[in-house]
N, C-alpha and C positions, 0 to 999 in steps of 0.2 A: 597386335595393337588395333583397337577398334575406334573409329572416329566417326562423327555424324557425317552424313552425306552433305556436302556443301550446298548452300543455297545461293542461287545466283540471281534471285528476284531484283535485288538492289546492286547495281554494277559498283556503286560507291561505298558499299559496305565491305568491311574486312571479316565478315561472318565465315567466309571460306578459308580463311588462314587458320591452320592448325599446326602449331609449332611442334607439337609432341609427335605429329605424323611425319614432319620432315626430319626429326631426329631418328624416328624409328627407321624410315627410308635410308637414312645415312648409315645406320648400323646394320643394315640389311635384314631387319626384321619383318615378318609377314604383317601386312596391314590390310584393314577391312574398312569399307565405308557403308554405313547403314543408316536408314531413315527411321527404322523401328526394330525392335528385337522380334517382332511377330515372324515366325517362320525361320529365324535366323539360328544356326547352330554354330557352336565354337568349332573350329577345326581340331582335329586330333592328329598330334605329330607322334607317330610310333606309339610306344608305350608310356611316353610322358604324359602326366596329368597336369592340369592347371593348378598353380600353387595358390595364387592370390588374384582377386579381382580388385583394381584400383581405378576409382572414377574421379576425374579432375575435370570440372566444368563441363560435364557430358551432356546435360539437358535431357536425359532420359533416365527413368528409373530402371535399374538392372533388376530384372525379374528373379525371383527365388530359384528358378530352374537353372539359371546360369551361376548365381551365387553358390548353389549347393554342389556344383561341379568342382569348385576350388577347395583344395585341402584346407586353407586357413580362412575362407569366407571372403569378405570384402571390406574395403576401406574407401570412404568417401573424403576427398580432400576438398575444402572449400577454399577458393582463392582470396577471400577477404576476411576481415575481421568480422566476428559475429558478437552480438551482445552477450554479456556474461549471464 
């Protein structure tokens, strides 16, 4: 699970709260905080490959070099209704 590195510029902001990270930690999943994908490589766990990249309110464009590692590509989930 990858999340944006928290921003503590505004102490009154909830921007550092990442519910999915809390869930991942509860499930004992590996977590990573990044500010940018530059220089970051997804970890490799044995012979398992990444199946799917799912982005939810992430704030960064997932680069093709990462999407291409996933067997089924990527899915971007938008948290609000979009115009038809």
